[in-house]
N, CA, C and O atoms as a Tripos MOL2 file, in Angstrom:
@<TRIPOS>MOLECULE
protein
  292   291    73     0     0
PROTEIN
NO_CHARGES

@<TRIPOS>ATOM
      1 N          95.0260   46.8930 -122.4770 N.3       1 MET1
      2 CA         93.5790   46.8660 -124.0050 C.3       1 MET1
      3 C          92.8050   47.9780 -123.5270 C.2       1 MET1
      4 O          92.7230   49.1630 -123.8480 O.2       1 MET1
      5 N          91.9390   46.8060 -122.1490 N.am      2 ALA2
      6 CA         90.4040   47.3160 -122.0210 C.3       2 ALA2
      7 C          90.6920   48.9140 -121.5910 C.2       2 ALA2
      8 O          90.0730   49.6640 -122.3470 O.2       2 ALA2
      9 N          91.2390   49.4160 -120.8760 N.am      3 LYS3
     10 CA         91.5560   51.0590 -120.7280 C.3       3 LYS3
     11 C          91.5380   51.3540 -121.6090 C.2       3 LYS3
     12 O          90.4610   51.7720 -122.0340 O.2       3 LYS3
     13 N          92.6720   51.3420 -122.4640 N.am      4 PHE4
     14 CA         92.7740   51.9450 -124.4890 C.3       4 PHE4
     15 C          90.6740   52.2560 -124.6790 C.2       4 PHE4
     16 O          90.0260   53.2930 -124.8210 O.2       4 PHE4
     17 N          90.2700   50.8270 -124.5850 N.am      5 HIS5
     18 CA         89.2030   50.5590 -125.4310 C.3       5 HIS5
     19 C          88.0370   51.8290 -124.8140 C.2       5 HIS5
     20 O          87.4000   52.5730 -125.5600 O.2       5 HIS5
     21 N          87.9720   51.8400 -123.4970 N.am      6 TYR6
     22 CA         87.6870   52.3040 -122.3170 C.3       6 TYR6
     23 C          87.4790   54.3240 -122.6980 C.2       6 TYR6
     24 O          86.5260   55.1020 -122.7240 O.2       6 TYR6
     25 N          88.7500   54.4120 -122.8930 N.am      7 ASN7
     26 CA         89.3970   55.8570 -122.9100 C.3       7 ASN7
     27 C          89.1870   56.4830 -124.1900 C.2       7 ASN7
     28 O          89.1810   57.7010 -124.3670 O.2       7 ASN7
     29 N          88.9790   55.4120 -125.2720 N.am      8 ASN8
     30 CA         88.3160   56.0080 -126.5120 C.3       8 ASN8
     31 C          87.0220   56.2160 -127.2940 C.2       8 ASN8
     32 O          86.8020   56.5370 -128.4620 O.2       8 ASN8
     33 N          86.2680   55.9330 -126.2890 N.am      9 LYS9
     34 CA         84.6290   56.0480 -126.5640 C.3       9 LYS9
     35 C          83.9390   56.7040 -125.9140 C.2       9 LYS9
     36 O          83.9960   56.8090 -124.6890 O.2       9 LYS9
     37 N          82.8520   57.4760 -126.9750 N.am     10 LYS10
     38 CA         82.1680   58.6320 -126.1910 C.3      10 LYS10
     39 C          81.2750   57.9690 -125.5140 C.2      10 LYS10
     40 O          80.6430   56.9830 -125.8920 O.2      10 LYS10
     41 N          81.1980   58.7850 -124.0040 N.am     11 HIS11
     42 CA         80.3620   58.1660 -122.6420 C.3      11 HIS11
     43 C          78.9910   59.2140 -122.6020 C.2      11 HIS11
     44 O          78.9210   60.4200 -122.3670 O.2      11 HIS11
     45 N          78.1930   58.4420 -122.8570 N.am     12 ALA12
     46 CA         76.7510   58.7010 -122.4550 C.3      12 ALA12
     47 C          76.4970   60.6450 -121.8010 C.2      12 ALA12
     48 O          75.7390   61.5000 -122.2610 O.2      12 ALA12
     49 N          77.3340   60.7280 -120.7910 N.am     13 THR13
     50 CA         76.8460   61.8750 -119.8320 C.3      13 THR13
     51 C          77.6340   62.6090 -120.2650 C.2      13 THR13
     52 O          77.3480   63.7740 -119.9860 O.2      13 THR13
     53 N          79.1630   62.4240 -121.2410 N.am     14 THR14
     54 CA         79.7950   63.7580 -121.4870 C.3      14 THR14
     55 C          79.7650   64.2890 -123.2280 C.2      14 THR14
     56 O          79.9710   65.3530 -123.8120 O.2      14 THR14
     57 N          79.4160   62.9980 -123.5930 N.am     15 GLY15
     58 CA         79.1770   62.5440 -125.6780 C.3      15 GLY15
     59 C          80.4390   63.1510 -125.8240 C.2      15 GLY15
     60 O          80.6170   63.9650 -126.7310 O.2      15 GLY15
     61 N          81.4410   62.8150 -124.9460 N.am     16 HIS16
     62 CA         82.7490   63.1590 -125.3040 C.3      16 HIS16
     63 C          83.8710   61.9130 -124.9710 C.2      16 HIS16
     64 O          84.0930   61.7000 -123.7790 O.2      16 HIS16
     65 N          84.5410   61.1330 -125.9270 N.am     17 THR17
     66 CA         85.6940   60.4310 -124.9630 C.3      17 THR17
     67 C          86.6060   60.9360 -123.9110 C.2      17 THR17
     68 O          86.7050   62.1550 -124.0520 O.2      17 THR17
     69 N          87.1380   60.6150 -123.1650 N.am     18 PRO18
     70 CA         88.1940   61.0470 -122.5830 C.3      18 PRO18
     71 C          89.5470   61.2610 -123.3780 C.2      18 PRO18
     72 O          90.0790   62.3310 -123.0820 O.2      18 PRO18
     73 N          90.0600   60.6990 -124.0790 N.am     19 PHE19
     74 CA         91.0300   60.9770 -124.8570 C.3      19 PHE19
     75 C          90.6180   62.3900 -125.6370 C.2      19 PHE19
     76 O          91.4990   63.2390 -125.7790 O.2      19 PHE19
     77 N          89.6840   62.5640 -125.9890 N.am     20 ILE20
     78 CA         89.1030   64.4790 -126.5630 C.3      20 ILE20
     79 C          89.2000   65.4950 -124.8930 C.2      20 ILE20
     80 O          89.6380   66.6370 -124.7580 O.2      20 ILE20
     81 N          88.7890   64.8380 -124.1320 N.am     21 LEU21
     82 CA         88.4710   66.0910 -123.0170 C.3      21 LEU21
     83 C          89.6530   66.1660 -122.4730 C.2      21 LEU21
     84 O          89.9910   67.2650 -122.0330 O.2      21 LEU21
     85 N          90.5810   65.0220 -122.3630 N.am     22 ASN22
     86 CA         91.7830   65.4240 -121.6700 C.3      22 ASN22
     87 C          92.6290   66.0340 -122.9590 C.2      22 ASN22
     88 O          92.7070   67.2600 -122.8730 O.2      22 ASN22
     89 N          93.1860   65.5680 -123.9600 N.am     23 TYR23
     90 CA         94.0470   66.0700 -124.9310 C.3      23 TYR23
     91 C          93.9350   67.0850 -125.9330 C.2      23 TYR23
     92 O          94.4830   68.0300 -126.4990 O.2      23 TYR23
     93 N          92.8210   66.2910 -125.8250 N.am     24 GLY24
     94 CA         92.2260   67.6590 -127.6750 C.3      24 GLY24
     95 C          91.8460   66.6390 -128.8240 C.2      24 GLY24
     96 O          91.0090   66.8610 -129.6990 O.2      24 GLY24
     97 N          92.6040   65.4710 -128.6800 N.am     25 ARG25
     98 CA         92.4940   64.9820 -130.1090 C.3      25 ARG25
     99 C          92.0490   63.2160 -129.5640 C.2      25 ARG25
    100 O          91.8750   62.8470 -128.4030 O.2      25 ARG25
    101 N          91.9620   62.4410 -130.7250 N.am     26 HIS26
    102 CA         92.1940   60.9780 -130.3510 C.3      26 HIS26
    103 C          93.6080   60.8910 -130.7160 C.2      26 HIS26
    104 O          94.4100   61.6320 -131.2840 O.2      26 HIS26
    105 N          93.6460   59.0160 -129.8710 N.am     27 PRO27
    106 CA         94.4600   58.3450 -129.7390 C.3      27 PRO27
    107 C          95.6080   58.3180 -131.8170 C.2      27 PRO27
    108 O          95.3490   58.9170 -132.8610 O.2      27 PRO27
    109 N          96.6020   57.4710 -131.5100 N.am     28 TRP28
    110 CA         96.8890   57.7140 -132.4060 C.3      28 TRP28
    111 C          96.5120   55.8210 -132.5780 C.2      28 TRP28
    112 O          96.3780   55.3410 -131.4520 O.2      28 TRP28
    113 N          96.3420   54.8120 -133.6490 N.am     29 LYS29
    114 CA         95.5120   53.9100 -133.3200 C.3      29 LYS29
    115 C          96.6920   52.6530 -134.2600 C.2      29 LYS29
    116 O          96.4880   51.4580 -134.4700 O.2      29 LYS29
    117 N          98.0700   53.6290 -134.7110 N.am     30 GLY30
    118 CA         98.6600   52.3120 -135.7090 C.3      30 GLY30
    119 C          98.6750   52.0190 -137.1240 C.2      30 GLY30
    120 O          99.3270   51.3270 -137.9070 O.2      30 GLY30
    121 N          97.3380   53.1140 -137.1480 N.am     31 ASN31
    122 CA         97.1740   53.1100 -138.6960 C.3      31 ASN31
    123 C          97.8500   54.0680 -139.7660 C.2      31 ASN31
    124 O          97.2320   55.0960 -140.0440 O.2      31 ASN31
    125 N          98.9420   53.8470 -140.3270 N.am     32 LEU32
    126 CA         99.6970   54.0870 -141.0430 C.3      32 LEU32
    127 C          99.1420   56.3740 -141.8830 C.2      32 LEU32
    128 O          99.7000   57.4650 -142.0010 O.2      32 LEU32
    129 N          97.8890   55.7820 -142.1460 N.am     33 GLU33
    130 CA         96.6770   57.4130 -142.9370 C.3      33 GLU33
    131 C          96.1060   58.3000 -141.6100 C.2      33 GLU33
    132 O          94.9410   58.4570 -141.2450 O.2      33 GLU33
    133 N          97.2780   58.7860 -141.0660 N.am     34 VAL34
    134 CA         96.6100   59.2440 -140.3830 C.3      34 VAL34
    135 C          96.7820   60.5980 -140.7460 C.2      34 VAL34
    136 O          97.7460   61.2170 -141.1960 O.2      34 VAL34
    137 N          95.2000   61.0320 -140.3360 N.am     35 GLN35
    138 CA         94.2820   62.3390 -141.2110 C.3      35 GLN35
    139 C          94.4950   63.4520 -139.9410 C.2      35 GLN35
    140 O          93.4530   63.3650 -139.2920 O.2      35 GLN35
    141 N          95.4870   64.5820 -139.2180 N.am     36 THR36
    142 CA         95.4760   65.5040 -138.6780 C.3      36 THR36
    143 C          95.0340   66.8040 -138.3440 C.2      36 THR36
    144 O          95.9060   67.6680 -138.4440 O.2      36 THR36
    145 N          94.1440   67.1010 -138.0500 N.am     37 GLU37
    146 CA         94.7150   68.8240 -138.1770 C.3      37 GLU37
    147 C          95.2250   69.6070 -137.4910 C.2      37 GLU37
    148 O          94.9250   69.8280 -136.3180 O.2      37 GLU37
    149 N          96.4200   70.3590 -138.3930 N.am     38 ILE38
    150 CA         97.3030   70.7660 -137.2540 C.3      38 ILE38
    151 C          96.4810   72.0140 -136.9790 C.2      38 ILE38
    152 O          95.6750   72.1360 -137.9010 O.2      38 ILE38
    153 N          96.3320   73.1590 -135.9320 N.am     39 SER39
    154 CA         95.7890   74.2620 -135.3040 C.3      39 SER39
    155 C          96.7990   74.8560 -134.6750 C.2      39 SER39
    156 O          97.8350   74.4510 -134.1490 O.2      39 SER39
    157 N          96.1930   76.1160 -134.8620 N.am     40 LYS40
    158 CA         97.4990   77.2940 -133.6030 C.3      40 LYS40
    159 C          96.9140   76.8870 -132.3070 C.2      40 LYS40
    160 O          95.8070   76.3870 -132.1030 O.2      40 LYS40
    161 N          97.7930   77.1700 -131.5160 N.am     41 LEU41
    162 CA         97.5860   76.6440 -130.0820 C.3      41 LEU41
    163 C          96.7390   77.6440 -129.1830 C.2      41 LEU41
    164 O          96.7130   77.7070 -127.9540 O.2      41 LEU41
    165 N          96.1300   78.3230 -130.0130 N.am     42 LYS42
    166 CA         95.2540   79.3340 -129.5450 C.3      42 LYS42
    167 C          93.9410   78.7890 -129.5320 C.2      42 LYS42
    168 O          93.2410   78.6730 -128.5260 O.2      42 LYS42
    169 N          93.5340   78.3490 -131.0760 N.am     43 GLU43
    170 CA         92.5800   77.1560 -131.6330 C.3      43 GLU43
    171 C          92.3300   75.9980 -130.1270 C.2      43 GLU43
    172 O          91.4460   75.7280 -129.3130 O.2      43 GLU43
    173 N          93.2810   75.7310 -130.3470 N.am     44 PHE44
    174 CA         93.5580   74.0810 -130.1550 C.3      44 PHE44
    175 C          92.9220   73.7770 -128.6140 C.2      44 PHE44
    176 O          92.2620   72.8550 -128.1330 O.2      44 PHE44
    177 N          93.5340   75.1830 -128.0490 N.am     45 LEU45
    178 CA         93.0150   75.4920 -126.4160 C.3      45 LEU45
    179 C          91.9610   75.8490 -126.1050 C.2      45 LEU45
    180 O          91.3900   75.4660 -125.0830 O.2      45 LEU45
    181 N          91.2860   77.0290 -127.3130 N.am     46 THR46
    182 CA         89.9750   77.0200 -127.2230 C.3      46 THR46
    183 C          89.1100   75.7860 -127.1360 C.2      46 THR46
    184 O          88.3260   75.7340 -126.1890 O.2      46 THR46
    185 N          89.1460   74.8070 -127.9760 N.am     47 LYS47
    186 CA         88.4550   74.0670 -128.5570 C.3      47 LYS47
    187 C          88.0830   73.3100 -126.8690 C.2      47 LYS47
    188 O          87.0630   73.2270 -126.1850 O.2      47 LYS47
    189 N          89.5850   72.8380 -126.6970 N.am     48 LEU48
    190 CA         89.6110   72.0000 -125.5150 C.3      48 LEU48
    191 C          89.0270   72.4340 -124.3230 C.2      48 LEU48
    192 O          88.3960   71.6840 -123.5790 O.2      48 LEU48
    193 N          89.2790   73.9970 -124.0530 N.am     49 GLN49
    194 CA         88.3570   74.4640 -123.2970 C.3      49 GLN49
    195 C          86.9330   74.2790 -123.4040 C.2      49 GLN49
    196 O          86.0390   73.7760 -122.7230 O.2      49 GLN49
    197 N          87.0530   74.8860 -124.5430 N.am     50 LYS50
    198 CA         84.6930   74.1260 -124.8120 C.3      50 LYS50
    199 C          84.0760   73.1800 -124.9680 C.2      50 LYS50
    200 O          82.8460   73.2060 -124.9160 O.2      50 LYS50
    201 N          85.0290   71.6770 -125.2870 N.am     51 SER51
    202 CA         84.6890   70.7140 -124.5830 C.3      51 SER51
    203 C          84.8620   70.0090 -123.8000 C.2      51 SER51
    204 O          84.6940   68.7920 -123.8690 O.2      51 SER51
    205 N          85.2930   70.7250 -122.7530 N.am     52 TRP52
    206 CA         85.7080   70.5860 -120.9150 C.3      52 TRP52
    207 C          84.2900   71.3040 -120.1670 C.2      52 TRP52
    208 O          83.6610   70.9430 -119.1720 O.2      52 TRP52
    209 N          84.0820   72.5040 -121.1250 N.am     53 GLU53
    210 CA         82.4870   73.4790 -120.1470 C.3      53 GLU53
    211 C          81.1500   72.5850 -120.9480 C.2      53 GLU53
    212 O          79.9950   72.9310 -120.7020 O.2      53 GLU53
    213 N          81.3390   71.7940 -121.6040 N.am     54 GLU54
    214 CA         80.1270   71.0930 -122.7790 C.3      54 GLU54
    215 C          80.1880   70.2400 -121.7850 C.2      54 GLU54
    216 O          79.3680   70.2660 -120.8670 O.2      54 GLU54
    217 N          81.4600   69.1280 -121.8720 N.am     55 ALA55
    218 CA         81.1070   68.2580 -120.5870 C.3      55 ALA55
    219 C          80.9820   68.1580 -119.0810 C.2      55 ALA55
    220 O          80.8410   67.0360 -118.5950 O.2      55 ALA55
    221 N          81.0370   69.6750 -117.9630 N.am     56 THR56
    222 CA         80.3910   69.9600 -117.2640 C.3      56 THR56
    223 C          79.0840   70.2030 -116.9830 C.2      56 THR56
    224 O          78.4970   69.6890 -116.0310 O.2      56 THR56
    225 N          78.4410   71.2010 -118.0080 N.am     57 LYS57
    226 CA         77.1890   70.8410 -118.3410 C.3      57 LYS57
    227 C          76.5880   69.6270 -118.7100 C.2      57 LYS57
    228 O          75.4110   69.4780 -118.3800 O.2      57 LYS57
    229 N          77.2420   68.5890 -119.4230 N.am     58 SER58
    230 CA         76.3510   67.4120 -120.2600 C.3      58 SER58
    231 C          76.1970   66.5180 -117.8350 C.2      58 SER58
    232 O          75.1380   66.3760 -117.2230 O.2      58 SER58
    233 N          77.3940   66.2470 -117.3740 N.am     59 ILE59
    234 CA         77.5280   65.4620 -116.2830 C.3      59 ILE59
    235 C          76.6590   66.6650 -115.0950 C.2      59 ILE59
    236 O          76.2470   65.9130 -114.2110 O.2      59 ILE59
    237 N          76.3120   67.8440 -114.7910 N.am     60 LYS60
    238 CA         75.5280   68.3190 -113.8270 C.3      60 LYS60
    239 C          74.2310   67.9590 -114.2700 C.2      60 LYS60
    240 O          73.3520   67.5700 -113.5020 O.2      60 LYS60
    241 N          74.0660   68.1070 -115.7600 N.am     61 ALA61
    242 CA         72.2350   67.3340 -116.2110 C.3      61 ALA61
    243 C          72.2720   66.1460 -115.6120 C.2      61 ALA61
    244 O          71.3840   65.8940 -114.7970 O.2      61 ALA61
    245 N          73.3560   65.1170 -115.8990 N.am     62 ALA62
    246 CA         72.7600   64.2760 -115.6160 C.3      62 ALA62
    247 C          72.8380   63.9250 -114.1070 C.2      62 ALA62
    248 O          72.0960   63.0820 -113.6030 O.2      62 ALA62
    249 N          73.7020   64.5640 -113.4670 N.am     63 GLN63
    250 CA         73.1670   64.6880 -111.7100 C.3      63 GLN63
    251 C          72.0650   65.1970 -111.2160 C.2      63 GLN63
    252 O          71.7210   64.8340 -110.0910 O.2      63 GLN63
    253 N          71.5750   65.7830 -111.6670 N.am     64 GLU64
    254 CA         69.8970   66.5760 -112.0720 C.3      64 GLU64
    255 C          69.1630   65.6550 -111.7610 C.2      64 GLU64
    256 O          68.6270   65.3390 -110.6980 O.2      64 GLU64
    257 N          69.1690   65.0570 -113.1750 N.am     65 THR65
    258 CA         68.5340   63.7220 -113.3150 C.3      65 THR65
    259 C          68.2770   62.7910 -112.4050 C.2      65 THR65
    260 O          67.3600   62.6360 -111.5980 O.2      65 THR65
    261 N          69.3590   62.1230 -112.7000 N.am     66 MET66
    262 CA         69.4380   61.6370 -110.9750 C.3      66 MET66
    263 C          68.4600   62.1410 -109.7750 C.2      66 MET66
    264 O          67.5420   61.7210 -109.0710 O.2      66 MET66
    265 N          69.3410   63.4540 -110.0160 N.am     67 LYS67
    266 CA         68.7710   63.6420 -108.3990 C.3      67 LYS67
    267 C          67.1240   63.5770 -108.6210 C.2      67 LYS67
    268 O          66.2420   63.1620 -107.8690 O.2      67 LYS67
    269 N          67.0850   63.9460 -109.4760 N.am     68 LYS68
    270 CA         65.2290   63.9960 -109.3560 C.3      68 LYS68
    271 C          64.4930   62.4480 -108.8960 C.2      68 LYS68
    272 O          63.8280   62.1520 -107.9030 O.2      68 LYS68
    273 N          65.1070   61.3180 -110.5500 N.am     69 GLN69
    274 CA         64.7840   59.7480 -109.9660 C.3      69 GLN69
    275 C          65.0850   59.5880 -108.5780 C.2      69 GLN69
    276 O          64.2140   59.4300 -107.7230 O.2      69 GLN69
    277 N          66.0260   59.6200 -108.4030 N.am     70 TYR70
    278 CA         66.1740   59.4880 -106.3550 C.3      70 TYR70
    279 C          65.3920   59.8820 -105.7030 C.2      70 TYR70
    280 O          64.9100   59.1490 -104.8390 O.2      70 TYR70
    281 N          64.9500   61.2400 -105.8700 N.am     71 ASP71
    282 CA         64.3430   61.8190 -104.5210 C.3      71 ASP71
    283 C          62.4360   61.4380 -104.8150 C.2      71 ASP71
    284 O          61.6570   61.7290 -103.9070 O.2      71 ASP71
    285 N          61.8910   60.7890 -106.1380 N.am     72 LYS72
    286 CA         60.6740   59.9680 -105.8590 C.3      72 LYS72
    287 C          60.2690   59.2920 -104.6620 C.2      72 LYS72
    288 O          59.4770   59.6060 -103.7730 O.2      72 LYS72
    289 N          60.8900   58.4400 -104.8210 N.am     73 LYS73
    290 CA         61.1300   57.3010 -103.7570 C.3      73 LYS73
    291 C          60.8680   58.8840 -101.7220 C.2      73 LYS73
    292 O          60.9770   58.4420 -100.5780 O.2      73 LYS73
@<TRIPOS>BOND
     1     1     2 1
     2     2     3 1
     3     3     4 2
     4     3     5 am
     5     5     6 1
     6     6     7 1
     7     7     8 2
     8     7     9 am
     9     9    10 1
    10    10    11 1
    11    11    12 2
    12    11    13 am
    13    13    14 1
    14    14    15 1
    15    15    16 2
    16    15    17 am
    17    17    18 1
    18    18    19 1
    19    19    20 2
    20    19    21 am
    21    21    22 1
    22    22    23 1
    23    23    24 2
    24    23    25 am
    25    25    26 1
    26    26    27 1
    27    27    28 2
    28    27    29 am
    29    29    30 1
    30    30    31 1
    31    31    32 2
    32    31    33 am
    33    33    34 1
    34    34    35 1
    35    35    36 2
    36    35    37 am
    37    37    38 1
    38    38    39 1
    39    39    40 2
    40    39    41 am
    41    41    42 1
    42    42    43 1
    43    43    44 2
    44    43    45 am
    45    45    46 1
    46    46    47 1
    47    47    48 2
    48    47    49 am
    49    49    50 1
    50    50    51 1
    51    51    52 2
    52    51    53 am
    53    53    54 1
    54    54    55 1
    55    55    56 2
    56    55    57 am
    57    57    58 1
    58    58    59 1
    59    59    60 2
    60    59    61 am
    61    61    62 1
    62    62    63 1
    63    63    64 2
    64    63    65 am
    65    65    66 1
    66    66    67 1
    67    67    68 2
    68    67    69 am
    69    69    70 1
    70    70    71 1
    71    71    72 2
    72    71    73 am
    73    73    74 1
    74    74    75 1
    75    75    76 2
    76    75    77 am
    77    77    78 1
    78    78    79 1
    79    79    80 2
    80    79    81 am
    81    81    82 1
    82    82    83 1
    83    83    84 2
    84    83    85 am
    85    85    86 1
    86    86    87 1
    87    87    88 2
    88    87    89 am
    89    89    90 1
    90    90    91 1
    91    91    92 2
    92    91    93 am
    93    93    94 1
    94    94    95 1
    95    95    96 2
    96    95    97 am
    97    97    98 1
    98    98    99 1
    99    99   100 2
   100    99   101 am
   101   101   102 1
   102   102   103 1
   103   103   104 2
   104   103   105 am
   105   105   106 1
   106   106   107 1
   107   107   108 2
   108   107   109 am
   109   109   110 1
   110   110   111 1
   111   111   112 2
   112   111   113 am
   113   113   114 1
   114   114   115 1
   115   115   116 2
   116   115   117 am
   117   117   118 1
   118   118   119 1
   119   119   120 2
   120   119   121 am
   121   121   122 1
   122   122   123 1
   123   123   124 2
   124   123   125 am
   125   125   126 1
   126   126   127 1
   127   127   128 2
   128   127   129 am
   129   129   130 1
   130   130   131 1
   131   131   132 2
   132   131   133 am
   133   133   134 1
   134   134   135 1
   135   135   136 2
   136   135   137 am
   137   137   138 1
   138   138   139 1
   139   139   140 2
   140   139   141 am
   141   141   142 1
   142   142   143 1
   143   143   144 2
   144   143   145 am
   145   145   146 1
   146   146   147 1
   147   147   148 2
   148   147   149 am
   149   149   150 1
   150   150   151 1
   151   151   152 2
   152   151   153 am
   153   153   154 1
   154   154   155 1
   155   155   156 2
   156   155   157 am
   157   157   158 1
   158   158   159 1
   159   159   160 2
   160   159   161 am
   161   161   162 1
   162   162   163 1
   163   163   164 2
   164   163   165 am
   165   165   166 1
   166   166   167 1
   167   167   168 2
   168   167   169 am
   169   169   170 1
   170   170   171 1
   171   171   172 2
   172   171   173 am
   173   173   174 1
   174   174   175 1
   175   175   176 2
   176   175   177 am
   177   177   178 1
   178   178   179 1
   179   179   180 2
   180   179   181 am
   181   181   182 1
   182   182   183 1
   183   183   184 2
   184   183   185 am
   185   185   186 1
   186   186   187 1
   187   187   188 2
   188   187   189 am
   189   189   190 1
   190   190   191 1
   191   191   192 2
   192   191   193 am
   193   193   194 1
   194   194   195 1
   195   195   196 2
   196   195   197 am
   197   197   198 1
   198   198   199 1
   199   199   200 2
   200   199   201 am
   201   201   202 1
   202   202   203 1
   203   203   204 2
   204   203   205 am
   205   205   206 1
   206   206   207 1
   207   207   208 2
   208   207   209 am
   209   209   210 1
   210   210   211 1
   211   211   212 2
   212   211   213 am
   213   213   214 1
   214   214   215 1
   215   215   216 2
   216   215   217 am
   217   217   218 1
   218   218   219 1
   219   219   220 2
   220   219   221 am
   221   221   222 1
   222   222   223 1
   223   223   224 2
   224   223   225 am
   225   225   226 1
   226   226   227 1
   227   227   228 2
   228   227   229 am
   229   229   230 1
   230   230   231 1
   231   231   232 2
   232   231   233 am
   233   233   234 1
   234   234   235 1
   235   235   236 2
   236   235   237 am
   237   237   238 1
   238   238   239 1
   239   239   240 2
   240   239   241 am
   241   241   242 1
   242   242   243 1
   243   243   244 2
   244   243   245 am
   245   245   246 1
   246   246   247 1
   247   247   248 2
   248   247   249 am
   249   249   250 1
   250   250   251 1
   251   251   252 2
   252   251   253 am
   253   253   254 1
   254   254   255 1
   255   255   256 2
   256   255   257 am
   257   257   258 1
   258   258   259 1
   259   259   260 2
   260   259   261 am
   261   261   262 1
   262   262   263 1
   263   263   264 2
   264   263   265 am
   265   265   266 1
   266   266   267 1
   267   267   268 2
   268   267   269 am
   269   269   270 1
   270   270   271 1
   271   271   272 2
   272   271   273 am
   273   273   274 1
   274   274   275 1
   275   275   276 2
   276   275   277 am
   277   277   278 1
   278   278   279 1
   279   279   280 2
   280   279   281 am
   281   281   282 1
   282   282   283 1
   283   283   284 2
   284   283   285 am
   285   285   286 1
   286   286   287 1
   287   287   288 2
   288   287   289 am
   289   289   290 1
   290   290   291 1
   291   291   292 2
@<TRIPOS>SUBSTRUCTURE
     1 MET1         2 RESIDUE 1 A MET
     2 ALA2         6 RESIDUE 1 A ALA
     3 LYS3        10 RESIDUE 1 A LYS
     4 PHE4        14 RESIDUE 1 A PHE
     5 HIS5        18 RESIDUE 1 A HIS
     6 TYR6        22 RESIDUE 1 A TYR
     7 ASN7        26 RESIDUE 1 A ASN
     8 ASN8        30 RESIDUE 1 A ASN
     9 LYS9        34 RESIDUE 1 A LYS
    10 LYS10       38 RESIDUE 1 A LYS
    11 HIS11       42 RESIDUE 1 A HIS
    12 ALA12       46 RESIDUE 1 A ALA
    13 THR13       50 RESIDUE 1 A THR
    14 THR14       54 RESIDUE 1 A THR
    15 GLY15       58 RESIDUE 1 A GLY
    16 HIS16       62 RESIDUE 1 A HIS
    17 THR17       66 RESIDUE 1 A THR
    18 PRO18       70 RESIDUE 1 A PRO
    19 PHE19       74 RESIDUE 1 A PHE
    20 ILE20       78 RESIDUE 1 A ILE
    21 LEU21       82 RESIDUE 1 A LEU
    22 ASN22       86 RESIDUE 1 A ASN
    23 TYR23       90 RESIDUE 1 A TYR
    24 GLY24       94 RESIDUE 1 A GLY
    25 ARG25       98 RESIDUE 1 A ARG
    26 HIS26      102 RESIDUE 1 A HIS
    27 PRO27      106 RESIDUE 1 A PRO
    28 TRP28      110 RESIDUE 1 A TRP
    29 LYS29      114 RESIDUE 1 A LYS
    30 GLY30      118 RESIDUE 1 A GLY
    31 ASN31      122 RESIDUE 1 A ASN
    32 LEU32      126 RESIDUE 1 A LEU
    33 GLU33      130 RESIDUE 1 A GLU
    34 VAL34      134 RESIDUE 1 A VAL
    35 GLN35      138 RESIDUE 1 A GLN
    36 THR36      142 RESIDUE 1 A THR
    37 GLU37      146 RESIDUE 1 A GLU
    38 ILE38      150 RESIDUE 1 A ILE
    39 SER39      154 RESIDUE 1 A SER
    40 LYS40      158 RESIDUE 1 A LYS
    41 LEU41      162 RESIDUE 1 A LEU
    42 LYS42      166 RESIDUE 1 A LYS
    43 GLU43      170 RESIDUE 1 A GLU
    44 PHE44      174 RESIDUE 1 A PHE
    45 LEU45      178 RESIDUE 1 A LEU
    46 THR46      182 RESIDUE 1 A THR
    47 LYS47      186 RESIDUE 1 A LYS
    48 LEU48      190 RESIDUE 1 A LEU
    49 GLN49      194 RESIDUE 1 A GLN
    50 LYS50      198 RESIDUE 1 A LYS
    51 SER51      202 RESIDUE 1 A SER
    52 TRP52      206 RESIDUE 1 A TRP
    53 GLU53      210 RESIDUE 1 A GLU
    54 GLU54      214 RESIDUE 1 A GLU
    55 ALA55      218 RESIDUE 1 A ALA
    56 THR56      222 RESIDUE 1 A THR
    57 LYS57      226 RESIDUE 1 A LYS
    58 SER58      230 RESIDUE 1 A SER
    59 ILE59      234 RESIDUE 1 A ILE
    60 LYS60      238 RESIDUE 1 A LYS
    61 ALA61      242 RESIDUE 1 A ALA
    62 ALA62      246 RESIDUE 1 A ALA
    63 GLN63      250 RESIDUE 1 A GLN
    64 GLU64      254 RESIDUE 1 A GLU
    65 THR65      258 RESIDUE 1 A THR
    66 MET66      262 RESIDUE 1 A MET
    67 LYS67      266 RESIDUE 1 A LYS
    68 LYS68      270 RESIDUE 1 A LYS
    69 GLN69      274 RESIDUE 1 A GLN
    70 TYR70      278 RESIDUE 1 A TYR
    71 ASP71      282 RESIDUE 1 A ASP
    72 LYS72      286 RESIDUE 1 A LYS
    73 LYS73      290 RESIDUE 1 A LYS
């Protein structure tokens, strides 16, 4: 249960959930009124690739900020 909760929350560094970055959608949580958007495969993959690029940029920016803070000493 803890792993599911961790993977379903937005991370401060990437701004996305691990589920979104890995699968391009949120997981099914057991509710019967699931609203999903069915898109074409090419659109889906493009959106997923964009998410990965944004996450990569966010991680690199966070690493640079951490390095600047560390190098102050």
